[in-house]
C-alpha positions, 0 to 999 in steps of 0.5 A: 513474515513476507520474504523480499521476494514474496514482496517484490511478487506482490508489487509486480502482480499488484501494478499490473493490476487497473486503477479499478481492480486495485481499487477493488481489493483495497476496499476489501482489506482492513485498514493496516493491510489496505495502507501496506498494498497501497504502499508497494504501487508505484508513484504514479499508479497510487497517484491514480489509485487515491485519485479515483478514491472518495474523499471518506476512502482517502481519508481512512487510507491517510489516518491509517498510515499516521498509526504508529505501529505501521510507522515502526513497522515499515521505517523497520523495512525501509532501514533493513534495506528490504523495501524503498521508501 
């Protein structure tokens, strides 16, 4: 399991990357990991990244976000205070 400190470190590193760098990394990840990584982005950066994705990538990301297990996992992290919504 990832500790809150590790998550903070990953979030900070990710948000320092360029949009192109983030897209490159996201494209190498399986859908679940892609969603979790995308959710670590600051809102403005997430919007930029989403807008640079092609329509198929956008659709895949949205579908992956609707996965009930992922929603439950994300909700538990938010409820525990380990992550902001």
